[in-house]
N, C-alpha and C positions, 0 to 999 in steps of 0.2 A: 873461191869457188866451189868446193867441193861441200863446205858448209851450207852454202846456197841449194847445191842440187838436193842435197840430204834434206833440208827442211820442205824442198817443193814435194817429195816425193812422199815424206811423210805427213803433208799438211793434204794430200790430193787423195793418198792411198793407191798412186800409181805404180806397179810393178815394172822396173825396168834397170838394167845395168848402170851405176852412178858412171861407170868408167866411159860407156859409151854417151852418155848424155854429156859430159865433159868434152869428149872429143866433136860432138854434134855441135854443141856450143861454140867452141871455139873455131869450127867451118864456118858457121853463120856468122860470128865476127868479122873475120876476115872477109866473107861474102860484103857484108854490108859495108865494111872500110874500102870496098874496092870500087872500082870505075863501074861496075854491074849493080850495085848496092842502092840503087833507086829505081824505080816500077812508076808510069805512067798512073796517075790518080782519076779514078772515076766519081765525078762528084754526083752523078744521076746515073741508076740502073733500071732496068726492067724488072719487074718484081710480078709474080703469077697473083692470079684471083683467089681472092679467099674465100670458100665455103660456106657455109649457112653458119651464122654465130662468129663468124672470121676465126675459127679456131684451126683450120683446115685447109692448106694449100692446094688448089687444082692445079695440079700438074699440068703442064702443056698449055694451059690458058694464061695468056699475060693480062695484064690491064694496058687501057690506051696509053694513060699517064705515065713516065717513069717516075721512080722514088728520088728525091732530092735530097741531098745528105746534108746539104746546107741548110733545111729546115730545121737542123737538129745538133750540127756543131760549125762554128764558122767558117767562114770560105776565107781564109788568109792566109798570108804567105808562112807564116808559124806552123799553122796545120795542115797547109798543103807539102810542106818539108817532113811533117810526122808522116802523112797518109803514104808519102812515096816510099820511106822505109817501110812501112806496113804491108804496102803491096810486093817490095822485095822480099818480106819475109815470106808472104804466100808464094812468091815465085822459086824460092829457094827449098821450101817443105813441098811443093809439087814435083820439082823435079829430084828432090832425093829420095821422095815415098813413093812416086807415081799414082799418090790418090786420086780419084777420080772430081772428087770435091774438096774445097777446104774453105773457111771461112775464119775471118777474126771478128767478134763482137765485145761491145765494151757495154758494161751497165752504165746508162744514162736516164738522167732524169729528165721527162717529157711532161709536156701538159696532162698525158694521160695517167701519168704515172710514173716509175722507175721501170725501165726496158732493158733487153739486151738490143744494143742497135748493131747492124752489121757494117762495119768502117772498109773491110776488102774482102775479096775472095774470087775464086778460080771455080768456073763449072757452070754450071744450068741455072738461070734465075730463080731465086728463092724469096721467102719471105723477109722483110729487112729489119722486123721489131719482133720482139718476143715480150709479153707482159710478166713481170718478175713476180706472179702470185703463187702461191700455193694450188689455187685449183687450175691455174694452166700447165703447171707441173704435172699435172696428172696425166698430160697429152704432150708435153713437150721434152726430149730427152735434153735440149739446150739448157731448158728453165728448172730442170731436174739438177742441172749440174751447177748450175749459178748459183741456186738457192743451198743445195748442198754441202757445195765446195768441195765435192769429191768426182774425180774423174769415174767415166764411165766407157768400156771397150766391150764393145758385142761383135765376137768373128766371125758368127755365124748366124746373120737375123732369122733365116728360117728355122733354124733348130733352136734359138732361143726364144722364139713365140713357140714354138711346136712344144717346148717345154714348160711353157705357161708364163713365161715373160711378158712384160708391159713393154710395146715398143710402137713409136708414133713414125709412120711410115708416108714421107714425103714422095720421093723418087721411087718408085717400085723396082728400078735397077739396083739399088744399092742392097747388097748383100752384107756388109760389114761396115763398121763406125767405131769413132774413137771422139768422145768429147772431153774436154779435160779443162780443168778451173785455171785462172790466169790471178795472182795473188799480187796485191801493193807492199807497201817496205812495212806493213804493221798486219800482213797475213791476212787480210780481208779479201775476200773475191773481188776482183774488179772486172771481170767479164772471162769469157769462155772461147776456145778453138773450138772446131768443128770438122773432122775428118770423115770423108766419106769415100768407099771403093765399090767397084761393081764386083767384086770377087771376093772369096771368104778368105779367112785367115793370113789377112794383110798384116794385121798389127802385131808383128814379133816384138820383141825387146828394141830391133834396130831402128824400127819405124817409129816406135814409141818416144825412143831417145831422142829421135829428130823432133817428133810434136812436144817433150818437155823442154828443150833448148829453145824452141820458139816460145814456147807458154813463161818460161823466164825471161827470155829478151823483150816481148811484144811492151808489158806494161811501161818501159821507159819512152816508147814511141806513142803511146794513146795520146791524139789529139783533147785541146782543150775547148769546150763548149762555149 
């Protein structure tokens, strides 16, 4: 386990205590193996309207038709079991960290090209797909992380922007964010997690350890398209 944790921290560039990650991973595994270790799956969910050009979500404005996850992955028993585990991981992370928004995205080949596909989440409705292109990375924290394989932690959005940092704002209430990559068994980025909070300074070593533990465990539960 120590080697796995060390490898993740090295690849992602995330700074936190390996000991805390090991503790969080043990707690997560115990939770997933308990009676509470599954959660209901949402195969369809509401999503925001997109702005001009489809680059930005219009916060507070929802599309009439829900997003159908089964348009991108098979709705079968195997995938349903995997998604139950992913939704349980979402529940675990939110309970442990008290973040206001948390989502799991997988790199997915779609008719429009490779995109990040939102598989499970907690919080306000948000866009379901992010094109994995260098152009879109200019306005998307999620895509930046997926393409670079490096984590991005912003503990004070207003201060970060005031100092000249580029930041893609969706929900104006968000004051801090941590977006971290996930890796397959050959160290390729296979998706990302995104955590947001309505207060500053939330992403300390303890919280980041829980997020890293989730990133290490999630890939084994990603559904098959």
